[in-house]
N, C-alpha and C positions, 0 to 999 in steps of 0.2 A: 801223962798221968793216966793211970788205969781206971776205967769206968767200972766201979764195983756196984752200981745200982742193980736192983733186982727187977727184971722185966716182968710184965704182966700180960695177960691175954689182950687186954685193952691196948696196951702199948704195942703189942705185936700187930694187931689189926690196924692201928694208926700207921705203923711202919710200912705195912702192906698197902696203905692208901684205901683202907676199907672203913666203913662206919664202925665205931668202936665203943658204943654204949653197951651196957650189960644186955639190954633187950635186943639190940642189933646183932650182937655176937651170938646170943642164943638162937635167934632166927636164922643166921647164917649156918650154924651147926645143924639145926633141924632141916634146913633146905638141902644140905649137901651130904648128909649121912644116910645110910651107912656106906662108908668107903670100903671097897673090896680089900680084904686083908692082904692080898698079894700085890696091890697097887701102892707104890711108894707115894707118900703125901704130895711130894713135889710134882708127881706125874698126873695128878688129878686134873681133869679137863676144865675145871672152873677157874684155874689160876691164869693170870697173864704170864707172859714169858719172864718178865722181871720179878714177879712174885714167886714163881717157881724157882728161879735162880736163887733168890734170897733164901727161901726155905731149904733148898738143897745144900747151899753153901753153909748155912747156919749149922746144920747137922754135920756135914763133912768136916768142917773146920772146928767143930766143937766150940762154937762162938758162945758169947754170953747170952745169945738168943736161943741156943739149942734146947734148953730145958723147957721153955715156953712152947717152942715148935713141937716138942715131944708131947706136951700136954694137949695141944690142939690136935695132934695126930690121934691120940687116945680118944678124945671127945668125938672125933669124926667117925670112929669105928665102933662105938658102943651100940 
């Protein structure tokens, strides 16, 4: 069965094993931005190896997480 649920930033943070309340997500973004434009999101130094792999593969495979990963990417670069 195809999973057609829409993923959220909170869900992405939970998937990555990170605190995922609105306040915790905002704090994470404030702490880690701005990410250099030339640096791919998955190459940022604050991810664990498994987190980086998840983020990279989500985008490469255009998985159902890709849109939320893109959203996080934009938020970390503003």
